[in-house]
N, C-alpha and C positions, 0 to 999 in steps of 0.2 A: 739375364736376358739371353736367350739362345741366339747364337750367331746365324745370320742369314745363310752363310755357307761355312761349314766347318773346315778347319785347316786340313784335317785328314781326308775329307771328301775332295778337296781341291788337289791334294797330292795324288789321290787315287786317279783322278782324271788326267793330271799331268803325266803320270807314269803310263797310263793307257795310251795317250796320244804319242808319247815318246816311243813306245813299243810299236805302235801302228806305223808311224812315219819311218821307223827303222827298216820296214819291209821294202821301202822304195816303190810302193804302188800308188803314190799320190799323183794322179794325173787328172786333168780336167780341161774343159774347153776354155780357152783364154777369153776373157771379156775385153772388148774394146775399151780403151781408156775413157772415152766420152759416152759410154753406154749408160743407160738408166740403171741404177743400183738394183732394181727389181727384175732386171732382164735375166739374171742367172749367169753362171760362168765364174771363172776365177778372176777376181779383181787384180789389177796390176800390182798392188802392194803385196800380194801373196805369191807372185811369180817367183819360183826358185831358180829359174833359168830362162833362156830365150824361148820364145814360142816356136814350135816346130812348123814345117811347111803346111801341115794339115790343120793348124790352129789349136793344137793341144799343148799344154804346158804342165810341168811338174809344179805342185804348189807346196808351200811351207806354212806351218801354223804360226800364228802371231798371238801375243798376249791380248786378251779380250779387254775391251773397254765398256762392255755391257754392264749397266749398273743395276743395283738392287731395285731402284725405283722403276726401271724399265721392265724388269721381270715381274715385279709386283703388279704393275699396270696390266700386263698380259694376263696374269692370274685373275685379277679383278674382272677383266673383260669377259673371261670365260668361266668364272664362278667357282674356281677350285685352286688350291695351292698345288704346285708341282712337288714331287718327291725331292727331298734335300739333295740327293746326288744328281738329280736332273738339273737342279738349280746350279750346282757346281759345273756341270757340263756346259750350261748356257753362258756362264760368266768367267770361265777359265781361259779358253783359247778360241781364237778364230780358226775354224777348220772348214774344209769342204766336205764332200760326202765321205762318211765313214761307213763302210759296209763289211759285213761278215756274218756268218752263221744264219743266213736268211733274213738279216736285218739291215736296213739302211737308215741311219740317223739323219735328221735334218741338217743340211749344210748351214754353217754359221759364218758366211763370208764377211770380211772386214767392212764392206760398204753397206751391208744390209743384214746384220747378223740374225735378227729375229724374223725376217721376212718370210722364209719358207715355213717355219713353224707356225706363224700366225695364219698363213694361207691355208695350211693343213687344218688347223683348228677351226677356221671359218668354214672350210668345205664340209667338215664333219660336225658342225655345231649342233645338229639335231641329236647327236649322241650324248651331249653334255648334260642335258637335264636328266638323263638316266644314269649319270655318274661315270661316264666313259670319256676320257680325254685322249683324242688321237694325237700321237706325237712322233710316230716313226712309220716307215714303210716296210711291208713284207715284200721281199724281193721276188716272190712268185706272183705278185700282183693279186693276191687273194683278197686283200683289204688292209685297212689300217691296223697298226698295233696301238693299243690304247691302255692307259692307266685306268684301273678299276678303282676309282677314288672312294667308293663305298665299302671297300674292303681294305682300307688303309691299315698298315702295320703300326706297331708301337713306335718304331723309329721314323715314321712318316713316309716310308717307301710304300709302293703300291704293287699289287700283282699286275702283270702285263697280259692282256688277252688279245687274240686276233679276232676281228669281226669281219665276216664275209661281206664284201661290199654289195653284192647282189641281194643277199638275204636282208641285209640291214636296210637297203633302200625300200624294200617292200614294207618293212616294219615302221620306219620313221615317217613314211608317207601315208600310213594308215591311222588307226585310232589309238590314242593312249589307253592304258599305261604302257610305256615303252620298256621300262626296266625288266619286267617279268619276261617279255618277249625276247629282248636282246640277250638276257641271261641264257636262253636256250640255244643261241647260236654263237655266244662268246666262247672261243676255244682257248683254254689256258695255254699260254706260251712260255712265260717265265714267272718265277716266284716273286720277282721284284725287278726294279731297274738295275740294281747291283748284280743280280743274277743274270740279267740280259747281257750286261757288259762283260761279265766274267766268262760266260759260256760262248758268246758270239765273237769276242775279241781277244780273250786272254788264255782260254784253254788250248 
């Protein structure tokens, strides 16, 4: 039986996060200790130092407690399995925004680790029936970065495409079929999630 997350995938994510945090760029708005977990911001458990006078704080990654069952429930809700390496990303460490190379991955804070991803998937749910799973942000605000699950590779990874949010809105609020129309505006961005991580964060 294939492991839900392979050891080598988890090590890849651990090394990527270690390299990223070594840059010293991990800053976020501190969350009040009594704030709702869905409010955003860096939860107190992830504060690496005291909050500065403007409310910003350096954050530190923590070991994740996200379970296989929680990830599978999210996959079931949206009708497609995530690429194996993305599963490793979701279950290895609690992290805040990881940004680089025009990409911002969803934050995985310790008090609501899957909240931002779930919100993004819900916001772009019309894309799912066409085989596109929105999972990350394009930092130019052009639209969501999506896994193309209908072109899945043998290793389970998926190509990543950018879908223009203005053009996509016109399509998904029109008449189906959506896949053929979305294919015309889906811009190839990365060959796979591994390619995304390598080019955006490691090159």
